[in-house]
N, C-alpha and C positions, 0 to 999 in steps of 0.2 A: 513332547507336550502331551499332557493328560487329556484324554478324550472324554467328553460327557455326552452320552447318548440318551436322548429323551425316551422315557418309557411310557407306554400307554396302557390303560387297563384292558383286561381281556374282554370286558363286557361294556356296553354303552351306559353312559350316565347323562341324562338329559333333563332339562327343565321344560315342562309342557305348559303352554299358555293358550287360552282360547282367544278366538277372534270373533268379530261380528258374524262371519260366515259360519262358524261352528254353531252359534246360537240359531241362525236361520235354518241350518241343516238338521238341527235336533228334532226328534219326534215330539210333536206337541203333547202327546200322552206322557212321554217321559218327563217333560218339564212340569206338567201338571202333577204327576205323581211325586216328583221332587218337592214341589211347593207344598203339597198336602202333608207329606212326611215331615218336612221342616217345621211346619206350624204345629202339627200334633206333638212333636217332640219338645218344641219350645214351650208350648202351653203346659205340657206335662211337667217339665222342669220347674216352671214358675209355680205350679201347684205344690210340688215337692218342697220348694223353698218356703212357701207359705206355711205348709204343715210343720216344717222344721222350725220356723220362727215362732210357732205356737207351742213348741216343745213336744210335738207329737211323733217326731222321728227320733227313735232311740238310736243314738250313734250318729255317724257323719252323714252328710248329704252333699256328695260331690257333684255339683251341678256341671252339666256339659253345655250350658248356654254360651253361645258363640262358636262352639266347635261342631255344630250339627252338620255343617257342609261336608266335612270329611267322611262322617259315617254314612249319610244319605247318598252322597255321590259314589261311594265305593260299594255300597250294598244294593242299591236299586238295580234290578235286573238279575240278581242272584236267584238260584233255585234253593229249595229247602235242603237239597243234598249237598250244597256248598256249606261249609262250616265257618263260623266266626267265633273268636273269643277275645277277651280284652282285659283291661286292668280295672282298678277301683273306680275310675271315672268312665263308666261304661253304659249309663242309661241310654244314651243316644244310639250306640251300636246295637244294644239289645232290642230297643224299640224298632229301629230301622229294619232289623232282620225279621222280627216277628210281624210287624206291619206288612212287610213285603210278602211274607208267607201267607198271612191271613187274607190279604187283599189280592193275592195272585198277581202282584206287580202292577196293579192299576187302581188308582184312586179317582173317584168322581168328585170334583170340587164342589158340585152343587149338592151332593149328598155325601159329605166327607166321611162320616162315621157310621158304618154299618153296625148291626148288633154284634157281629163277631169282633169288630174293632173296639167296640165299647167294652167287651169282656177283656180284651188285651189291656186296655188302660186300667181297668179296675183291678185285675189280677197283679199288674205290675206295681200299682200303688200299694196294694195289699202286701206284696212282698217287701217293699221298702218300709212299710209300717210294722212288719214282723207278724203278719196275720196268717191264719191257717189257709185261706184261699189263695195265697200267693203261689207263684210258680214253684217255689222251693219250700212250701208249707211254712213260710215265715222265717226259716233258718238262715237264708242267704242274705236278706236285707238288701241294702243299697249296693253293696260291693260284690255280691255273689249271685248273679242273675243267670238262670239257665232254663232253656226250653229246648230239649234235644229235637223234638219233632220239627221245629222250625229251623234247625241248624244253628241255634244259639248255644254254643258248647259250654259257656260259663264264663262270667267275668271273675276277676281275681283281685284280692286285696294286697297280694304281694307284688311289688313293682317288678315287672318282668317275669313273674312266676308262671304265667300261663303260656309263655312262648314255647317251651319244650313240649307241653301238652298238645299245642296246635301242630307241632311237627309230627307227633304221633298220629294225629287225625289225618294229616296229609299223607303220611306213610300208608295208612290203612286205605285211603282213597286210591292211591297209586297201586297198591297191592291187589285191590279188588278189581282193577282194570277199568275204572271209571275215568271220566275226564273232569271230575269235580275238583274244586280247589278249596283251600282253607285260607282265611285271612286272620292274622293275629295282630291286634291293635295294642300299641304301647307308646309311651311318650318319650320326651327328650331326656327324662331321668333314666328310664329303663334302657335306653340305647347304649349306656355305658356299663351295663350289668352283664356279668359273665354268662348267665343263662341265656340271654338274648344272643350274645355273640357266639357262644358255643352252638346254639341252634342254627344260626346262620351258616356256620361252617358245615355242620352235619347235613343240613338241608341241601346245601350246594353240592357236597360230595355225593349225596344219594339222589340228587335231582328230584326233590320233592315238590309237589304243586302247592307251595306255601308262599303267601305274600306277607312280608314283614311291613306292616303299615305303621309308619311313625307319625303320630300326631304331635308335631312340634309346636306346642303352645308357648314356648319360650321360657317357661318357669316351672321348676320343680319346687312346689310350695312357693318359696319366695326367692329362690336362687336362679339367676338368669343363666341361660344355656351358655353364654359366652364365658361364664366364670368356671365352667367345669370341663370344657373340652377345647382343644386347639383347633378343631374343625367343626364349626357350628352348622355347617351344611350337612345335616346328619345322614342324608342319603349316601354320603361318601362311604359310610361303613360297608355298604354292599360290595364296593369295588374290591376290597381286600379279600373277599371270599368268592370273587368271580360271579357276582350276582348283578344282573342288569338293574338299573336304578332310575327312578323318576323323582323329580322334585316339582311340586305343584302348589298352587295357591289354594289352600283348603277353604278359603272363604268364597271360592268359586266352585259350587258343586258340579257344574258341567265339566270343568277342567279335571276335577277328581274322577268323574265318571269316565272321561276319555282316557285318562292315564290308566285307570283300572281295566278298561277294555283292552288296551294294549298289553297290559301285564297278564290279563286272563288268557289272551290268545297264546302267549308263550307257555303259560302253565298248563293250559288244557291240551296243548300240543306235545306235552312231555318234555319241555325244555328246561324244567327246573324252577327254582324259586325266583321271586322278584322282591324288590324293595320300593316302596312308595313313601316319600316324605311329604306330608301335607302341612303347610304352614297355617296354623289356626290360632285362635286366641280365646282363652276362657275369660269371660267378662267379670266373673266373680273370683273371690279368693279361693284357695284350695278347698275350703269347706264352708258352707253357709252363705248368707244373703248379702255380704258386703263386698265391695270391689277391692282389688288389690291396693289401690291408692289409699284406702282407709288404714292400711297397715304400713304405709310408707315405702314400699318397695317398687311401686309403679307411680307414674304421674297421671294426673287426670287428663293431660293432653294426649299421652300415649293411649289411654283407654278410649278417648273420644275418636282418635284416628282409626282404631280398629272397629269401633261401633259403627262408624260410617261405612265400613266394608261388610256389614252384616250379611251372612249368606242368604237369609230370608229376603232381605231388601234386594240383593243382587238378582235372585231368580225372579222376583216379582217385577223389578224394573225391566229386565230383559223380556219377560213375557208381555208386559204392557206395550213395550216398543214394537213387538212383533204382532200386536193386535190379538193376542191369545186370551187376554183377560183385561179387565179395567180395574181401577182402584177399588171400586165398590165390590168387585169379585174377590179381590185380595182381602178386603176387610171382612167379607163374609167367611172366607176360609179361616181367618183368624178367630172370628166369633164362634164358628162351629167347633174349632179345636178347644177353645176355652170352655165352652159350654159342656162338651163331652167330658173334659177332665173334672169339671165341677160335679157332674152327675156321678162320675166314678168315685170321687172323694166323698160325696154325700152318702153313698152306699156304705161307707166305712166308718164315718164319724157321726156324732150327734151332739146336741147341746149338752153341756156339762151341768147337771142339776145342782152341783155343789159350788159351781163358780159361774155366776150369771155372766153372759156375754162371751164365755169361753166354750171351746169344743173339746170333746174327748173321743177316743176310739170306742166304738161300740163293744161293750164287754163280751158279748157272745161270740165275737169274731176272733178272739185270741186263741192260739193253740191250746189244747189240753196239756197241762203241765206234766202229765204222765207220758207224754210224747218225747220228753227231753232226751232220753237215751235210746229211743227207737232208731234203728238204722245206723248206729255206730259201726256195726257190721251186720251181715245177714244172719239168718237163723240156721244156716247150714242144712236146710231141708234138701238142698241139691244132692246131699250125700245119702239121703234116705233110700234104702233098698240096695245100696252098694254091696258087692260081694267082699266081705272082710275076711281076714285071716290073721290069726295070732301065730307068727312064725315058730315060736317055741313049742307049739302044740301040733305043728304040721307033721302028719304021719306019712306023707308021700316021699317020693325020691327027691334027693337034694344034690346039690353040687357046691363045691367050695370055690368062692371067688373073692378077689380083693374088693374092699369097700369102694374104691374109686372106680373100679370096673362096673360095679352095680349102679353107680351114679350114671355112667354113660349108657348102660344097658337099658335102664328104665326110661331115660330121656329118649333114647332111640325108639323104644317100643311105643311110647306115647305119641311121638311125632309121626310114626308110621300110621297110627290109628286116628290121629286128630290133626288135620291140616291147619287148624287155627293156631297151633303152637309155634311160636317164633322165639328163637333164643338170640339174645344180643348182649354184647359186652366186649371188653378189650381182649384181643388176642385169642378169642375162643375158636377162631377159624384156622388158626395156624398151630404150629408146634405139636401136631398130632393130638389135638384135644386141649389146647390151652396150656397154662403153666403147670397143671397137675394131671392132665389127661382126663378130666371130668367130661369133656365133650368129644372124646376120642371117636373118630370115624364119622362124626355127624356132618361136618362141612362137605365131605365128598358125597354123602348120601342125600343131603338136603341143602344144596349150595345156595339156594335163594331164601332159606329160612334160618340160616346161621349167620348172623350179622356181626361181623367184626367192626367195632365202633372206633371213632377217634377217642383219644383220652379226654373225656368230657362227661364226667358222671352226671352233672346237672342236666345236660342235654339228653343223654340216652336214658337216664332214669325217667325223666319227664316224657320222653318220646314213648317209652314203654307204658307210662300212665295214660297217654293219649290213645295208644293202641287199645288198652284195656277198656277205656271209656267208650271207644267206638263200638264195642260189642261184638265185632266179628273175629277178634283174635285173642289169644291167650299168651301174652308175652312172658318169657322167662328171662329176667335180667340178672346178669352175673356181676357182682362187685368182686374184683380180684381179692380184695381184703376188706373186712368190715369197717375198718377205720375210715375208708373212703366215703362212708355214708355221710360223714360230716361235710364233705365237699358238696354233696347233693342233698343236704338236710332239708332244704325247702321242698324239693320235689318228693322226698321220702315221707316227710311228716306233715308238712302244710298242705301238700297237694294230694298225693296218692292216699295217704292215711286218712285224711279228713274228707275226701271228695264225696263219698257215699252219704255221710251224715249231713255235710254242709249243704248239699243240694237237695235235701228233702228225704233222704234215706231210701230212695227207690232204685237208683241206678247202680248196678253191680260194678265192681272194680276187680276183675279176675286177673291178677298179676302175681307171679312168683318171683321173689328176689332171693337168689342163691348167693351165699358167701361162706368163706371158710375161716374158722378160728385157727390161727397159726402159731399159738404160743409154743415156745420151745424151738422154733425154727431160726432164731437169731436175727429176725428182721427189724427188731427194735420197736421203739415206742409208738410209731405211727403205722404199724402194720399188724399188731398182735392182739387187739382187743377182742373180748367176747361181748357182742352187742345185745345179748338177750335182755339184760336189765333195762336198756334204753327203749327197746321196742315194746317190752312188757308194760311200760308206763306211758306209752304213746297210744292215742286212740286209733282204732281202726284196723290194726294189724293182728293177724294170727301168726303163731310161731310154732314150728316143728323142729325137733332135733333128734336125730337117730344115732344110736350107739352101735348098731350092727348093720351089715349090708341088707339083710332081709327086712329090717325095720325101715331102712331108707326107701326101699322100693315101695312099700305100703304107704309110707307117709308122703312121698312125692306123688303117688297116684291120687291120694286124697287132696293134696294141695292143688293139683291141676284140675280138680273138679269143683273146688270151692269158688264162690263168686266174690270172695274178699281177697285183698292183698295178703300174701302169706310169705313170711320170712322162713326160708329153709336153711338151717344152720348145718354146716359140715365141719369136720375137724381134721387137720392134716395128720394128727397122730393116729387117726383111724384109717386113713386112705390106703395104707399098705397092709392093714389087718385082713386076715382071711376070715370068712364066715360062711355059714351054710345058707343057701337060698333054695327055694323050690326049683327043681330042675327045669321045668317047662312052664313056669307060671310067673309072668311079670305084670299081671293085671289086677291083683288083689289090692285092697286097701287095708291099712291099719284102722281099726274102728275109731271113729271120731271121738276125740276127748278121752281116749283110753290109755292109761299108764300101764307099765308092765312091772310086776314084782319079780325082780331078778333073783332075789334070795328072800325066803321067808324067815322071820325072826320074831322074837317076843320082847326084846329088851330096848331097842331103839329103832325109830323110823328114820331112815336115811333117804333124803330126797335129792336127786341129782340128775344129770343129763350129759350127753356127749361122752367124751373120753373119761370123764370122772366116774362113770359107771364102773368101768373095769378097775380103776384105782380104788374105788370104795369097796368093791368085792375083795380085792387083795388086802386092804387095810382091816376089814372085818376079821379075816382069818388070822392076821398077825396079832390083833389085840385079843382075840378069843372072846369076843362079845357076840351075843346072839342078835345080830342086826338084821333088820328087814330093809333091803336095798330096793328102792323104787325108782325105776327109770321113767321119768315124767313124760317124755316124748312130745306131748302137746304142752306148750309153755305159757301161752297167753291166758289171761284171767278168764276169758269166756270159754276156753276149751279145756282148761285144766281138769284133771280127774279127781274132783273133790271126794267122790265116793270111796275110791281106793285110799286116798290120803286119810280120810276120816276113820275108816275101818282100822287102818294101821295105827293111828295115834291112839285110838281108844283101846288098842291091844297093848301097845308098848309104853304109852304115857311119856315118851321122851322123843325129841326131834333133833336131828342134825341135818342141816342143809349144806350140801357140798357143791362148790363150783370152783372153777380154776382161776377166774379172772380177778381184776382189781376190785377192791372194796368199794371204791367210789361209784362205780357203774354197776354195782352188784344186782344180779337177778334175785338173790336170796333176801335182800333187804325188804322188798315189798311182800315177798312170800311169807317171811317171818311175821310181818305185821298182820297179814291176813289170817295166818294160822292162830296167832295168839288171841285175836278177837273172836274167831270161830270156836276155838277148842281150848280156851284158857282153863276151864274147869277140869280138863282131862290131862293137863300137863303137870308132871311131878317136879319139874325144874325149868328154868328159862330155856328157850330155844337156843341151841348152839349153832354156830355157823363156821364153815371152813371156806375161806376165800384166799385170793392172792393178797398182796400188800397194797398199800396206798399208791405206790409208784406204778407207772406203766412198765412192762418188761423192757429192758434195755439190751444193748448189743452184747455186752460182756456175758459170757456163758454163765459164770457163777452168779452175777447179779440178776440175770434173767431168771435163773432157777429160783433165786431167793424171792423174786417178785410174784411167782405163781404158785398155785397149790398143786401138790402131787400126793403120792401115797403117804409120805411122811406126815404131811399136814393133816390128812384124814385120820391117820393113826393118833396124832396129838388131839384132834377134836373128839375122837371116840374115847380117849382116856379121860378127857374132861367130863364127858357124859357119864362115864363109868364111875368117876369119883363123886358125881352128884347123885348117885343112886341112894346114898344115905341109908342103906339097909332096906330100901323099898323093894330091891330086886334080889 
């Protein structure tokens, strides 16, 4: 007879409910602070909906009315060193954290709004209206609220997108030896998203002090949670990752608070992550001032049921029963909150002289339009005064090393000098330096700073982003192959790439992303791309690409000083190449934004990078053309060496852009466009380009070779240029 043995989860899963005794035992100041925060947030949200109804909020207004109990209950009692982040519906979490910080955890219900709290309300309204005085200078708006000083790490418009970033913040807290915690808020929609689940797994494996706080409001826009999952008790997700989990009534702020206290005790004691599912209810539709019933996906009876359980009503009723306040006192709290928000809004809007009876935003409060591109990346001033070296002119002693050994050597040197540098990625701690030896010897020397990750690019890329935003660390993230960036595209482009600009342009994002171009290695269509063209057209990223071991050392040193995210490209064709490096110097930088003229010439300017530098040099000799070969090295539009490019074009009057990869994701496409607009009058013929084909490289050796560019394709490109001389040369 077959036996069936019941299995039990490795961690507890409980539902927590309050009793009358819990309310009696609660600190009266705690309950008063909860009530005050609930009313401030409710009145704030009502003011936002009023502004939205007048057309003064540009974009969505995702109201949290009805859900305040989860945010207030979980955040009250936190310190500013504890971090929180959330998703697009995050006004309540942001305000709860900032109010807690400004009020030092205590609100006086007789004098609810201090001058400091009035500033909080006004600046938050200003941010939602897109005004300069907002916390993110108006760039974040309703969905991207950040105030680092208070521990508000940033809300996020991508469902589940902030969860990996929170994991990075929690890692930084643990690494720094604190007992601080991070709480990441997301909803019933995000709980099924890979980034959230990947982060649960990683946080559990590494015992990070991270609370996954699920606001289960039952609806993702209009889709009920029961339609999208077979287990609608969403806290069950934690059990699969060995994470203790609580389920709690989010309309009862004290229950949320007590669950959070239990979760905090575990996290602060170093026992790893927790999951809390709070059942809440948004009273309005996904966006705007109408209830869900107006759109037909909820009934008025359902909405009335939840409104009767309003968290503001619950706390007030319990406090009245305990003799801590009377109805007049509750009404006073409500009136103070409404009045404070009216004052905040009045400072931002005025009567519209063109539309009697209407209001408009005060014109002088808008950001200066010249601010639009400020802060996409930093100004690179952190590199000023750096000791630079051009390896081709180095007159001292040298030694010959393999390119891949130079990679490991410079990483070793920088980790030795800078304890903030952390390297993370798949298999980097094994195989004597990863799959190619680029981290050779590092895991033995720095065992706690070489982090072999699960296969979860979304999670560990975002975790690296969270580390960088924390400010105490400089993560170096390795993608084994660049094609894997598509798996983590949200974290790479929406999060890390946009973070600095999106949150006001002030906060640095010092992260290095290493990856290798592996064309010619036979790994097929999903491993062999050159990502330079994708990153060059994405905001926020800097890009460096070395063609020699000595250049790699100098470029990596610069990348690890920059306060921006930097893509460091490597090429497997170069890994085994030998090259000369300074014998005793691993500390120099390649001058910021400086290309290298590998061969001077007068007939054509050849712009290239990585392994195509050596192929271009070979092709020039074969064709017998006097080509000037420029190794770009710095590839992003803000770092490109336009001075060297311009001088060369004005000398040769012909341009050939050479790259190895596919035409569709070409780096040269945007570069050619920029050159023809800058230097059209200096060109004797159209800009020519050498690229791979339209297809991604495939497994077949002959088809792979046909899909990529090499010496032969550069030769053909040079012959086209030569044919176009038309007697001019």
